[in-house]
TORMARRO-953013 format. One line per 5 residues: number of its first residue (from 0); their letters; for each residue x, y, z of N, C-alpha, C. Coordinates in pm, 1 decimal, padded with zeros to 6 digits. Last residue first. Layout:
BEGIN
NUM> a> X/Y/Z/X/Y/Z/X/Y/Z ~ ...
***
This chain:
BEGIN
147> snqlq> -01551.4/-00684.7/00462.0/-01444.8/-00784.3/00443.2/-01376.7/-00818.2/00573.4 ~ -01737.8/-00485.9/00476.9/-01786.4/-00623.2/00489.1/-01676.5/-00727.9/00469.8 ~ -01601.9/-00256.2/00431.0/-01669.1/-00270.3/00559.3/-01709.2/-00414.7/00584.7 ~ -01524.4/-00296.5/00166.5/-01421.2/-00297.2/00270.2/-01482.6/-00311.3/00411.2 ~ -01769.9/-00270.4/00034.0/-01694.2/-00396.3/00025.9/-01592.0/-00406.6/00139.0
142> hvlqe> -01832.1/00000.7/00094.5/-01920.3/-00109.1/00135.6/-01845.0/-00242.5/00138.4 ~ -01620.8/00132.9/-00032.7/-01641.0/00146.8/00112.8/-01724.9/00031.6/00164.3 ~ -01676.2/00048.9/-00296.3/-01548.4/00015.8/-00232.8/-01559.5/00026.2/-00081.2 ~ -01926.8/00161.0/-00346.1/-01910.8/00015.4/-00345.3/-01783.3/-00026.2/-00274.4 ~ -01851.3/00430.7/-00335.5/-01955.3/00378.5/-00245.1/-01943.5/00226.5/-00232.9
137> ffaia> -01664.6/00439.6/-00543.5/-01619.2/00460.5/-00406.4/-01723.6/00415.3/-00304.2 ~ -01838.7/00381.9/-00765.2/-01720.1/00300.7/-00736.2/-01678.2/00316.1/-00590.6 ~ -02023.7/00590.7/-00752.7/-02070.3/00452.4/-00734.9/-01953.1/00360.0/-00700.6 ~ -01846.9/00801.1/-00808.1/-01919.4/00798.0/-00680.6/-01966.3/00655.7/-00652.0 ~ -01774.7/00728.7/-01066.9/-01671.1/00735.7/-00962.8/-01735.3/00731.8/-00824.2
132> rdrdq> -02024.1/00755.5/-01191.5/-01960.0/00623.8/-01185.1/-01850.2/00620.3/-01079.3 ~ -02061.3/01030.6/-01163.9/-02157.5/00936.9/-01103.5/-02097.0/00797.7/-01090.0 ~ -01846.6/01125.0/-01315.9/-01854.8/01157.6/-01172.9/-01948.0/01059.2/-01101.4 ~ -01922.7/01027.0/-01568.4/-01797.7/00981.8/-01507.0/-01797.7/01008.9/-01357.4 ~ -02162.1/01172.2/-01601.4/-02165.3/01026.2/-01599.0/-02038.1/00969.9/-01534.5
127> qspas> -02068.8/01431.4/-01614.6/-02150.8/01393.1/-01499.1/-02159.1/01241.2/-01487.7 ~ -01721.0/01432.7/-01721.7/-01865.9/01437.3/-01744.9/-01940.7/01397.7/-01617.5 ~ -01452.9/01632.4/-01585.6/-01514.0/01504.0/-01623.3/-01665.1/01518.8/-01639.9 ~ -01335.6/01934.4/-01740.0/-01396.5/01865.7/-01625.5/-01455.2/01732.5/-01671.9 ~ -01029.5/01985.2/-01897.5/-01174.3/01970.8/-01913.2/-01228.3/01887.8/-01796.9
122> qvsqp> -00780.8/02043.6/-01776.5/-00822.6/02112.1/-01898.6/-00973.0/02102.6/-01921.2 ~ -00693.7/02110.3/-01446.3/-00760.5/02016.5/-01536.7/-00813.6/02093.2/-01656.6 ~ -00598.1/02289.3/-01261.5/-00502.4/02235.3/-01358.3/-00564.0/02136.6/-01457.6 ~ -00804.1/02359.2/-01092.0/-00740.9/02465.2/-01170.1/-00647.2/02411.4/-01277.2 ~ -00871.8/02126.7/-00948.5/-00962.1/02175.5/-01054.2/-00898.6/02282.1/-01143.5
117> yavar> -00744.8/01895.9/-00801.2/-00674.7/02007.4/-00866.1/-00758.6/02064.8/-00980.2 ~ -00934.5/01717.7/-00695.0/-00819.9/01761.8/-00614.2/-00753.8/01886.8/-00670.6 ~ -01118.1/01681.4/-00904.2/-01165.0/01726.4/-00773.1/-01049.7/01784.6/-00692.3 ~ -00957.6/01594.6/-01113.8/-01041.8/01712.8/-01132.4/-01091.0/01768.4/-00999.1 ~ -00843.5/01362.6/-01002.4/-00758.4/01476.7/-01041.1/-00839.9/01604.0/-01052.3
112> lvsev> -01076.3/01205.1/-00972.5/-00997.5/01244.6/-00855.2/-00908.7/01364.6/-00886.6 ~ -01144.1/01173.9/-01242.2/-01236.3/01243.6/-01152.9/-01162.3/01290.5/-01028.2 ~ -00925.0/01026.6/-01326.9/-00947.0/01158.9/-01385.4/-01044.9/01240.3/-01301.0 ~ -00959.4/00791.5/-01176.2/-00843.3/00875.9/-01152.7/-00862.5/01016.2/-01210.1 ~ -01189.9/00689.7/-01295.1/-01192.9/00729.1/-01153.8/-01076.0/00822.1/-01123.2
107> tkiad> -01081.9/00642.1/-01552.4/-01197.0/00732.1/-01534.6/-01203.7/00781.5/-01390.5 ~ -00884.7/00454.9/-01497.8/-00845.8/00585.7/-01551.6/-00958.6/00687.3/-01538.0 ~ -01050.0/00243.4/-01420.4/-00958.7/00304.7/-01323.0/-00914.9/00442.2/-01371.1 ~ -01178.2/00191.6/-01665.7/-01255.5/00226.4/-01546.4/-01167.5/00296.6/-01443.5 ~ -00968.6/00117.7/-01832.2/-01043.8/00239.8/-01861.8/-01125.2/00286.2/-01741.1
102> eralt> -00891.8/-00123.0/-01704.2/-00796.3/-00013.8/-01722.0/-00868.6/00119.3/-01745.7 ~ -01131.3/-00279.0/-01730.1/-01073.0/-00246.2/-01599.8/-00981.1/-00123.6/-01608.4 ~ -01377.2/-00166.3/-01964.0/-01256.3/-00242.8/-01932.8/-01195.2/-00190.9/-01803.0 ~ -01725.3/-00145.2/-01888.8/-01599.9/-00079.3/-01923.1/-01481.6/-00168.1/-01883.4 ~ -01958.6/-00249.1/-01791.9/-01932.2/-00264.1/-01934.9/-01798.3/-00206.2/-01979.1
97> afaav> -01956.3/-00195.0/-01512.6/-01978.5/-00330.1/-01563.7/-01936.5/-00347.6/-01709.9 ~ -01866.3/-00013.2/-01310.5/-01824.4/-00003.2/-01450.9/-01841.3/-00137.6/-01521.0 ~ -01958.0/-00071.1/-01053.9/-01973.5/00064.9/-01106.3/-01947.4/00076.3/-01256.5 ~ -01911.2/-00347.9/-01016.6/-02040.4/-00288.9/-00981.4/-02061.6/-00152.8/-01047.7 ~ -01644.4/-00376.9/-01096.1/-01749.7/-00450.0/-01168.0/-01886.1/-00386.1/-01141.8
92> larei> -01521.6/-00215.6/-00902.8/-01509.6/-00183.0/-01045.2/-01619.2/-00250.9/-01126.0 ~ -01582.6/-00356.1/-00669.7/-01636.3/-00220.8/-00687.5/-01628.1/-00178.0/-00833.8 ~ -01434.2/-00591.5/-00710.9/-01580.4/-00598.2/-00701.6/-01644.8/-00461.1/-00722.9 ~ -01172.0/-00481.0/-00711.9/-01223.5/-00554.4/-00828.2/-01375.7/-00561.4/-00826.7 ~ -01156.9/-00371.5/-00454.8/-01145.5/-00284.4/-00572.1/-01204.4/-00353.4/-00694.2
87> asrvd> -01177.9/-00607.5/-00303.6/-01280.2/-00503.7/-00290.2/-01276.9/-00408.4/-00409.6 ~ -00942.8/-00740.8/-00378.7/-01073.8/-00800.2/-00408.4/-01184.7/-00695.9/-00402.6 ~ -00752.9/-00558.1/-00274.2/-00754.2/-00591.1/-00417.0/-00890.8/-00647.8/-00457.5 ~ -00814.9/-00574.1/-00004.2/-00831.5/-00446.3/-00073.7/-00839.3/-00471.1/-00224.0 ~ -00742.3/-00837.4/00046.5/-00882.5/-00797.4/00064.9/-00911.3/-00666.1/-00007.1
82> gvhre> -00468.4/-00815.6/00002.7/-00548.8/-00901.4/-00085.5/-00696.9/-00870.0/-00074.5 ~ -00392.7/-00669.3/00217.7/-00390.3/-00602.1/00088.2/-00468.6/-00685.2/-00013.9 ~ -00374.8/-00769.6/00480.3/-00505.9/-00757.7/00416.0/-00506.0/-00679.7/00284.4 ~ -00066.3/-00632.0/00571.8/-00183.8/-00708.4/00610.9/-00307.2/-00669.7/00530.6 ~ 00183.9/-00623.3/00314.4/00115.5/-00570.1/00430.9/-00013.3/-00647.5/00454.9
77> iprrl> 00460.5/-00809.4/00222.1/00319.5/-00788.3/00196.3/00253.5/-00737.3/00324.1 ~ 00780.1/-00650.7/00191.2/00689.9/-00744.4/00257.8/00544.4/-00709.0/00227.2 ~ 00917.8/-00593.1/-00136.1/00872.8/-00543.7/-00007.2/00785.0/-00648.5/00058.2 ~ 01177.1/-00773.9/-00295.0/01034.5/-00741.5/-00283.5/01003.5/-00693.3/-00144.0 ~ 01428.0/-00863.8/-00291.8/01413.3/-00720.1/-00309.6/01267.4/-00678.1/-00299.5
72> slral> 01526.6/-01106.7/-00051.9/01446.5/-01064.9/-00165.4/01444.0/-00913.3/-00172.7 ~ 01604.2/-01385.3/00111.4/01664.6/-01260.1/00068.2/01593.8/-01217.1/-00059.0 ~ 01482.7/-01626.0/00126.6/01431.5/-01520.9/00214.5/01490.1/-01384.7/00179.6 ~ 01629.0/-01796.5/-00026.4/01509.3/-01739.4/-00088.0/01448.8/-01629.3/-00001.8 ~ 01815.1/-01906.7/00134.9/01856.6/-01790.7/00056.3/01736.9/-01723.3/-00010.0
67> snpaq> 01711.2/-02007.7/00458.2/01695.5/-02017.9/00313.6/01741.4/-01889.1/00243.9 ~ 01703.3/-02029.2/00726.4/01833.9/-02004.9/00665.2/01828.2/-02005.2/00513.1 ~ 01431.9/-02083.5/00790.4/01498.0/-01962.4/00839.1/01629.9/-01929.9/00770.0 ~ 01222.9/-02188.8/00517.5/01320.8/-02221.8/00621.0/01398.0/-02096.9/00661.6 ~ 00922.0/-01995.1/00468.7/01036.7/-02072.6/00422.5/01130.2/-02100.1/00539.4
62> eapae> 00569.8/-01982.9/00449.6/00691.6/-01958.5/00528.4/00803.8/-02051.0/00482.7 ~ 00431.8/-01935.9/00120.6/00434.0/-02001.0/00252.3/00568.6/-01977.8/00319.1 ~ 00440.3/-01606.7/-00030.0/00452.5/-01752.7/-00032.7/00456.9/-01808.4/00108.9 ~ 00185.8/-01356.3/00021.5/00325.9/-01399.1/00027.9/00331.5/-01551.1/00021.6 ~ -00080.1/-01277.7/-00205.2/-00030.2/-01327.3/-00076.8/00115.4/-01368.7/-00087.9
57> lgfsa> -00128.0/-00976.0/-00378.5/-00107.1/-01120.2/-00382.0/-00042.4/-01163.6/-00251.9 ~ -00147.6/-00700.1/-00379.8/-00245.2/-00778.6/-00304.7/-00228.8/-00927.5/-00310.3 ~ 00015.6/-00664.4/-00678.0/-00058.1/-00591.0/-00574.8/-00161.0/-00682.9/-00509.2 ~ 00156.1/-00767.9/-00886.5/00159.5/-00843.2/-00761.4/00084.5/-00773.6/-00648.4 ~ 00131.7/-00584.2/-01090.6/00067.1/-00715.5/-01107.7/00064.4/-00795.5/-00978.5
52> dtrya> 00071.3/-00259.2/-01072.3/00151.9/-00360.7/-01004.4/00079.3/-00495.3/-01009.3 ~ -00111.5/-00084.0/-01194.1/00018.4/-00106.6/-01256.7/00100.9/-00219.6/-01195.7 ~ -00354.3/-00074.9/-01050.4/-00355.9/-00081.2/-01196.6/-00222.5/-00126.3/-01253.6 ~ -00276.4/-00053.6/-00782.6/-00361.0/-00165.2/-00824.8/-00351.3/-00184.5/-00976.9 ~ -00135.8/00186.6/-00797.3/-00066.6/00064.9/-00754.8/-00145.3/-00057.8/-00798.8
47> ellry> -00344.0/00357.9/-00872.5/-00229.8/00338.4/-00962.4/-00154.1/00210.9/-00926.6 ~ -00502.7/00344.5/-00643.2/-00556.4/00294.7/-00770.0/-00444.3/00270.5/-00871.5 ~ -00320.1/00462.7/-00462.2/-00372.2/00328.2/-00438.5/-00425.0/00267.7/-00568.0 ~ -00291.6/00715.7/-00572.3/-00176.6/00624.8/-00568.9/-00219.1/00480.1/-00544.5 ~ -00551.6/00814.4/-00524.1/-00501.4/00803.4/-00660.9/-00385.4/00704.0/-00666.7
42> ansle> -00542.7/00816.5/-00248.8/-00642.9/00732.7/-00315.9/-00600.8/00709.8/-00460.9 ~ -00340.7/01007.7/-00214.6/-00315.1/00868.9/-00173.8/-00417.4/00773.0/-00234.1 ~ -00473.2/01234.4/-00308.6/-00349.8/01189.9/-00373.9/-00319.2/01045.0/-00339.1 ~ -00678.0/01245.6/-00120.5/-00711.2/01224.4/-00261.3/-00588.9/01177.2/-00339.0 ~ -00526.8/01296.5/00109.2/-00603.3/01172.3/00100.4/-00641.2/01141.7/-00043.7
37> tshqg> -00429.7/01551.4/00042.2/-00336.6/01441.1/00067.9/-00408.0/01308.0/00053.3 ~ -00668.6/01701.0/00019.2/-00581.7/01682.6/-00097.8/-00482.0/01568.2/-00078.3 ~ -00882.2/01770.3/00182.6/-00846.9/01628.4/00169.5/-00749.9/01603.1/00054.7 ~ -00941.4/02033.5/00169.1/-00905.6/01982.2/00300.9/-00854.3/01838.4/00293.1 ~ -01024.9/02058.4/-00091.4/-00898.7/02120.1/-00051.9/-00849.7/02071.0/00082.7
32> avapd> -01280.2/01941.4/-00086.3/-01169.0/01870.9/-00150.7/-01033.9/01928.3/-00109.6 ~ -01498.8/02074.2/-00000.6/-01414.1/02014.6/00103.1/-01290.5/01946.1/00045.7 ~ -01619.6/02151.2/-00237.0/-01574.9/02256.6/-00146.0/-01483.6/02201.4/-00037.1 ~ -01718.4/01926.6/-00367.5/-01585.3/01974.6/-00404.0/-01533.0/02086.6/-00313.2 ~ -01885.0/01680.7/-00255.2/-01880.2/01822.1/-00215.7/-01741.0/01876.4/-00244.4
27> nisal> -01850.1/01433.4/-00380.0/-01986.3/01480.2/-00352.4/-01990.9/01628.1/-00318.0 ~ -01573.7/01420.5/-00378.1/-01644.8/01421.5/-00507.0/-01786.4/01474.7/-00487.7 ~ -01525.0/01418.3/-00102.4/-01471.7/01525.9/-00185.4/-01540.5/01533.9/-00321.0 ~ -01647.0/01182.1/-00017.4/-01690.6/01310.6/00038.7/-01645.2/01426.5/-00048.8 ~ -01490.9/00998.2/-00166.4/-01635.4/01007.8/-00186.8/-01688.8/01141.6/-00136.5
22> amsal> -01241.0/01037.6/-00050.0/-01260.3/01063.7/-00192.7/-01407.7/01082.7/-00223.5 ~ -01296.8/00953.3/00210.2/-01254.9/01091.5/00185.8/-01274.0/01128.8/00038.8 ~ -01355.9/00683.2/00159.4/-01456.1/00771.0/00221.7/-01423.7/00917.9/00197.5 ~ -01113.5/00592.4/00055.8/-01233.0/00588.3/-00027.9/-01342.0/00679.8/00028.1 ~ -00948.8/00627.2/00282.6/-00921.5/00700.3/00158.3/-01044.0/00705.0/00067.6
17> lqang> -01074.0/00446.3/00460.5/-01062.6/00587.9/00494.2/-01039.2/00670.8/00368.2 ~ -01034.2/00207.0/00320.3/-01170.3/00252.8/00348.4/-01170.9/00402.4/00381.8 ~ -00758.1/00186.0/00325.8/-00825.6/00202.6/00197.3/-00967.6/00253.4/00216.7 ~ -00721.9/00149.8/00604.1/-00660.8/00262.8/00534.1/-00731.2/00290.0/00401.8 ~ -00861.8/-00087.5/00648.0/-00903.9/00035.7/00714.5/-00847.7/00159.1/00646.8
12> radsr> -00708.3/-00263.3/00485.8/-00852.7/-00244.0/00463.5/-00900.9/-00113.1/00524.8 ~ -00448.2/-00272.3/00584.2/-00473.2/-00205.0/00457.4/-00621.0/-00178.4/00434.0 ~ -00341.2/-00213.5/00895.8/-00438.7/-00295.5/00825.1/-00481.1/-00219.6/00699.8 ~ -00021.8/-00217.2/01046.7/-00123.7/-00146.1/00972.3/-00215.1/-00244.5/00898.0 ~ 00195.3/-00318.6/01169.3/00065.4/-00358.1/01222.1/-00050.4/-00292.8/01146.9
7> sqaam> 00416.9/-00200.9/01054.9/00384.8/-00337.9/01015.5/00249.6/-00383.9/01067.3 ~ 00336.5/00135.5/00953.7/00396.7/00037.9/01042.6/00345.6/-00101.3/01008.3 ~ 00222.4/00280.0/00752.3/00340.5/00335.1/00817.6/00407.2/00236.0/00910.5 ~ 00064.8/00266.0/00484.9/00103.6/00163.2/00580.4/00234.3/00203.6/00647.4 ~ 00039.6/00484.3/00305.7/-00050.9/00467.9/00419.0/00000.9/00371.6/00525.2
2> ipm> 00227.9/00476.8/00086.4/00234.6/00577.0/00192.4/00155.1/00542.6/00317.4 ~ 00061.2/00218.7/-00082.3/00144.6/00337.2/-00087.9/00122.7/00428.2/00032.9 ~ 00084.9/-00116.5/00000.0/00000.0/00000.0/00000.0/00089.5/00123.0/00000.0
***
């Protein structure tokens, strides 16, 4: 998880739920978006990590022998419950963007986040349909994370 998991006891589900809630509040009321710019940036980074990292949320291999050379790895340790976050994102994408390809759906949500977080730097505002789909995505994501 990007930036959010500051310590090994961090639970990715709660962090992702907080980010999704803040994003939802900011999309619904752009007046509060300035207060949540860090959270919106982290929500964007979370979606980018999901979109670009093929190993995002995959479980670590079974425990290996203590002296095994395989324990030496350049991969970061898997944080707790990132697999649940991955599943919740996938289910929320299907619910909000049933007919759109995964990549296009994430890019749509990201463009809405950019427009809300930095309205002065966006050339064209997202359509109302894109905003509605982003709202539906974050509502589903919060719901999925609450029930995981």
